[in-house]
Structures are given as structure tokens and as C-alpha cells.
N, C-alpha and C positions, 0 to 999 in steps of 0.2 A: 381504571376509574375515578370519575371526577369526584368528588363528595358536594354533592351544592348543601348550602347549609341558609336557614333559615333570617334574612335580615328584615323581619316585621318585630317591632316593639313587642313587649310582648301585649302592653296595652293598649291595644290599636283595635276599634273598634272595624268590628266586622258586620257584611250579609252575610243575611239566610235568603237565598232566591229558590225561586219555583220559576221555570222559563217554559212555555208549552211551542213544542217543536213543529215544524211545516206537518207532520205524521198525526198530530194529536195527543201523541205522547208527550208525558210531566217528565223536566227532568232537575231536578234541587243541588242548591250546590252554597258555599261559598266562598266571600273574597273581602278583598279589604277598597275592590273598587270597583262595582255594580256598571260602571258605565264601557268603563274600558274589560270589564266580563265578558259584559254582551257582546260587544264587538269582536273578540277573541273568538265565540261562540261563533256567530257570523260571517265571519271572513279570513278566518287562518287556522293556519292548522296546534293552536295552544288552544283553540278552546278543545274541553272534554272530547275524547273517541263517540261517545254517544251521540253526541248532538250533532256534532260534525257531516255527516251523513242524515241529517232530518233537518237541514236549515231549512225558510230562516228560524229563526228562535224567535219568542215575543215576549219580555220580561212580563209574569203574569204576578208576580206578590215581592216584596221587598221588605228584608227587616233589619233594623240592626241593632246590635247587643254588644255589649259593654270589652271583647275578646276573642280569641280565637277557640277557646276551649267552652264557652257557651252555644258560641254557633259552632262546633263539633257534633255539643248535644241537644242541638235544636235540629240540626240538617238530619240526625240519625233517624230522631222521632218523626220527622215529616216525609220521611223516605221510610218509615214501617207504614204509617198510613195506606190505606184503601186509598183509588186514586174518587173514588166520593168525595174522600174525607178531606182530600189534599184540595181539590173544588172548593169544600170546606172555608178552610184556609185562605186561599185565594181569594173567598170576598166576605168572610168577616174577620180576619186576623189569629192572632196565633192563642188569642184567650182562649178560644173553646175548646183547646185542645189537653 
């Protein structure tokens, strides 16, 4: 088994994002390169398994944060929201969380 190490510098900015899939479901994730990640969701096997079968996806929300730790916390917070509240985040941003 090959161990994969994270080569991202510790203070690299991350994006927390929400995409809407073709079946109108929402997917939340994090990335350091939003354009590359959306492309992966739409056209490669490197996208999330969830979105792979629900293509195409459309970016609905993206928020840059200072580092991975903050991104993971915000991602978890968004994932815990109801669908209705996720649409509020899309419309109004994260300030109302």
C-alpha cells in the first residue's frame, strides 16, 4: 500500500463550495483550486463518487478561507444544514450561519 502525503503548504487558502448536481441535489466540498475541482467533478474519475453519477454539476457557492482547518470546519457546518438553509447560504453567503 502506498501512503499518500499531503503536499499542500499549511497556510494555503482553501475554498469551501457547494455545487448543484443535474438531479438538483447539493454537494459540499473543499479544494485549493476551485476551477480544477469543478472540472474534475464534471469530467474525470477524480471527482467525488457522489457527483460522478449526477453530472453535470454547477457551482452555486464558493467562499475562500485562510487554511484547511477552517475549510473543514465550515464544510462540516454547511453539510449539517437542511437543504433550505443551504440555499440560504447560496443566496446570502455564510454570514448568516
